[in-house]
Every structure is written in C-alpha cells, then in structure tokens.
C-alpha positions as CSV (number, residue, x, y, z in Angstrom):
1,M,0.2,0.2,0.2
2,A,1.3,3.4,-0.9
3,E,2.3,5.6,1.8
4,V,-0.3,8.5,2.4
5,E,1.4,12.0,2.4
6,V,1.4,14.1,5.0
7,P,-0.3,17.4,4.1
8,D,2.4,20.1,4.0
9,I,0.1,22.5,6.3
10,V,0.3,19.7,8.9
11,I,4.4,19.8,8.7
12,G,4.5,23.9,8.9
13,R,2.6,23.3,12.3
14,L,5.3,20.7,13.8
15,P,7.8,23.6,14.7
16,I,5.0,25.6,16.4
17,Y,4.4,22.5,18.6
18,L,8.1,21.8,19.0
19,R,9.0,25.5,20.2
20,A,5.7,25.4,22.5
21,L,7.4,22.1,24.2
22,T,10.8,23.3,24.5
23,L,9.2,26.4,26.4
24,L,7.1,24.0,28.5
25,S,10.2,21.5,29.3
26,E,12.6,24.7,30.0
27,A,10.0,25.8,32.8
28,G,10.2,22.5,34.2
29,Q,6.8,21.2,33.2
30,E,6.8,17.1,32.7
31,F,3.4,16.6,30.7
32,T,1.2,18.5,29.0
33,S,-2.3,18.0,26.8
34,S,-3.4,18.6,23.6
35,L,-5.9,21.2,25.5
36,E,-3.2,22.9,27.0
37,L,-1.0,23.4,23.7
38,G,-4.1,24.6,21.6
39,Q,-4.8,27.3,24.1
40,K,-0.9,28.3,24.0
41,L,-0.9,28.5,20.4
42,G,-4.6,29.3,19.4
43,I,-5.0,25.9,17.5
44,G,-7.6,23.5,18.3
45,S,-7.2,20.5,20.7
46,A,-8.8,18.2,18.2
47,Q,-6.4,19.6,15.2
48,I,-3.1,19.1,17.1
49,R,-4.2,15.5,18.1
50,K,-5.0,15.0,14.4
51,D,-1.9,16.5,13.2
52,L,-0.1,14.2,15.4
53,S,-2.0,11.1,14.4
54,H,-0.2,11.2,11.1
55,F,3.3,9.9,12.6
56,G,1.8,7.6,15.5
57,E,0.3,7.5,19.0
58,F,2.3,9.7,21.3
59,G,-0.1,10.6,24.2
60,K,-1.8,8.3,26.7
61,Q,-5.6,8.9,28.1
62,G,-5.6,10.3,31.3
63,T,-2.0,11.8,31.3
64,G,-1.6,13.4,27.8
65,Y,1.6,13.8,26.4
66,E,5.3,13.4,28.0
67,I,6.9,16.5,26.8
68,N,10.5,15.4,26.3
69,F,9.6,12.0,24.7
70,L,7.0,14.2,22.2
71,R,9.5,16.9,21.5
72,T,12.3,13.9,20.6
73,Q,9.8,12.6,18.4
74,I,8.9,15.6,16.2
75,S,12.7,16.3,16.4
76,K,13.1,13.1,14.7
77,I,10.2,13.8,12.4
78,L,11.4,17.3,11.3
79,K,14.9,15.8,11.1
80,V,16.4,18.2,13.2
81,D,18.0,16.0,15.7
82,R,20.9,16.3,13.6
83,E,23.1,19.3,12.4
84,W,22.3,21.1,8.9
85,P,25.0,23.1,6.9
86,I,23.8,26.0,5.0
87,I,25.0,28.6,2.7
88,L,24.0,32.2,2.8
89,V,23.9,34.1,-0.5
90,G,23.9,37.9,-0.2
91,F,26.1,39.6,2.3
92,G,24.1,43.5,2.3
93,G,22.4,44.7,5.5
94,L,20.0,41.8,5.7
95,G,22.8,39.0,4.9
96,Q,25.1,40.4,7.4
97,A,22.5,40.4,10.0
98,I,21.5,36.7,9.2
99,A,25.2,35.8,9.6
100,H,25.6,37.4,13.0
101,Y,22.4,35.7,14.0
102,G,22.9,33.4,16.6
103,G,19.3,31.7,16.4
104,F,20.3,29.4,13.6
105,A,23.3,27.6,15.2
106,S,21.3,26.8,18.4
107,K,18.8,24.9,16.6
108,G,21.2,23.1,14.5
109,F,21.6,25.1,11.2
110,H,24.9,26.4,10.7
111,V,26.1,29.0,8.1
112,D,28.9,27.3,6.8
113,A,29.8,29.7,4.0
114,I,28.8,32.8,2.7
115,F,28.9,34.5,-1.0
116,D,28.4,37.6,-2.7
117,N,29.1,39.1,-6.0
118,D,30.2,42.6,-4.8
119,P,34.0,42.8,-4.9
120,D,33.9,45.1,-1.9
121,K,32.3,42.3,0.2
122,I,34.3,39.4,-1.2
123,G,37.0,38.7,1.5
124,Q,35.4,40.2,4.4
125,A,35.1,37.9,7.7
126,V,32.4,37.2,9.6
127,N,32.0,34.7,12.6
128,G,35.2,32.9,11.3
129,K,33.8,32.7,7.8
130,T,35.1,34.7,4.6
131,V,33.1,35.9,2.2
132,Q,33.3,34.3,-1.1
133,D,32.4,35.0,-4.9
134,T,29.4,33.4,-6.1
135,A,31.5,31.5,-8.8
136,N,32.6,29.5,-6.0
137,L,29.1,28.5,-5.2
138,A,28.6,25.2,-6.7
139,Q,31.9,23.8,-5.8
140,V,31.7,24.5,-2.2
141,V,28.1,22.6,-2.2
142,A,29.1,19.9,-3.9
143,D,32.6,19.8,-1.7
144,N,30.2,19.8,1.6
145,K,27.3,18.1,0.2
146,I,25.0,21.1,1.4
147,K,21.2,20.8,0.8
148,M,20.0,23.9,2.4
149,A,20.6,27.8,1.3
150,I,19.4,31.2,2.5
151,I,18.7,34.1,-0.3
152,A,19.3,37.5,1.2
153,V,19.7,39.2,-2.0
154,P,17.5,41.9,-4.0
155,A,14.4,40.9,-5.7
156,T,16.1,41.7,-9.0
157,A,18.8,39.1,-8.2
158,A,16.9,36.8,-6.4
159,Q,16.0,34.1,-9.4
160,V,19.2,34.4,-10.9
161,V,20.5,33.0,-7.6
162,A,17.8,30.6,-6.8
163,D,18.5,29.3,-10.4
164,Q,22.3,28.9,-9.6
165,L,21.6,26.9,-6.4
166,V,19.3,24.5,-7.9
167,E,21.9,23.9,-10.5
168,A,24.5,23.4,-7.6
169,G,22.2,20.8,-6.2
170,I,20.4,22.9,-3.4
171,E,17.2,21.3,-2.2
172,A,15.8,23.5,0.3
173,I,15.9,27.5,0.0
174,L,14.9,30.1,2.5
175,S,14.3,33.3,0.7
176,Y,14.2,36.7,2.1
177,A,13.7,38.2,-1.4
178,P,10.3,40.0,-1.8
179,I,9.3,37.9,-4.9
180,T,8.0,34.4,-5.8
181,L,10.6,32.0,-6.8
182,S,10.2,29.9,-9.7
183,V,12.0,26.3,-8.8
184,P,11.4,22.5,-9.7
185,N,8.8,20.9,-7.8
186,T,11.9,18.9,-6.1
187,V,13.1,21.9,-4.5
188,R,11.2,23.3,-1.4
189,V,11.3,27.1,-0.9
190,Q,10.0,29.5,1.7
191,H,9.6,32.9,1.5
192,I,9.8,35.4,4.1
193,D,8.4,38.9,3.4
194,P,7.9,41.2,6.4
195,V,6.0,43.3,4.1
196,V,3.3,41.0,3.1
197,H,2.7,40.2,6.8
198,L,2.4,43.8,7.8
199,Q,-0.2,44.3,5.1
200,R,-1.9,41.3,6.2
201,M,-2.2,43.1,9.6
202,T,-3.2,46.3,8.6
203,Y,-6.6,45.0,7.2
204,Y,-7.6,44.6,10.7
205,L,-6.7,48.1,11.9
206,D,-8.8,51.2,12.1
C-alpha cells in the first residue's frame, strides 16, 4: 500500500508544536495535553491530535503527552535531531544580520559559507567565515554536500541566484527576497517577506 503523504500545512505546524514543547520543558513541566497546547498556540486541540496522529500515537489517555518524549519524536520527524550546514547568498545589510544571528546555530543550522558578487564584500570576515565569490558556490555545495541555502539578495537578483542554487544541487531554499521564486517541484522554498505580513495586519486596523 502506498504511503499516505502528510499535508504540508501539517508539517508547517510541527515546528510550532516543537517550540511550545521546548518552552514548557525549560519551565520544568513534564506533561501537557492537546488542550493546553491548543490554548497556548491558538490551535484547536482536535487539530493538534489529528496532526500528530499522522505520525503515530504519542499521548496516553488521562496523562496526556510526556513533553520530552514528544519533543524528541517531533525532532526526529522534522529531522532536526542532527546538524544542517547552510550557505548564505547575499552579504548586504540583511545578509550581514543573518550571518551574525545566533538563533540558527542553537537549533542545529550552521551557516558554513557566505557568498556575494560584490568585490567590496568578497573577502570580508564574519564569525570565522570569509565571504566568497558566488562563482565558487557550486564547488562549495558539492564538496560539502550542502542541501540548504538562504537567499538575502534584492528581488532583481533572487531568481538568478535561485537558478544557481538549484543547478548546484541545493534542495531547500529560505528566501528573504520579496519575490516568488520559480524552482523545480523537487526543491522546497519558504519565503519570508515582512511587508506581506504587515499588509495582512493593516486589514484589521482602523
């Protein structure tokens, strides 16, 4: 029997559950319930139970979920129980902020190489890394078997960079460029555009 594909919207909620469970664990709590998680996250408890049921049975009636066990299981499902090397393309203001951000490494994502095509930026050092010419991108990806990349370039350059990354063998892209990228179906893309989220919120303002 063919394996049933888990909807992407469900996968998208798993990191949210993992973050909530981590905070509960750090507060010293040992058990939780779908009701408590739902109240903290604004998600229905039935939805949480349904999401988790795609991957097995993790809770016990009467006691709920053992927090650290569920954290471990979700980490394995998301494959974040390991280290992931990443390349960063773009070393402008945003790229520099990303390069200095410590939140990636603490979650197992390490910026192993940084690229730019600006001669004034190439050769600069940051956190023990030297900004390299984008001409070296494909070789670095191949040599280090890197699968993930972050794009922090202007919208006008983003598609060209995305094409380079796909050709180099990158399989997952986090893009901060305010443009929708066109990539093969085999490549996963997540877009982060703060302006879109601001525009969504202004709808609700007087």
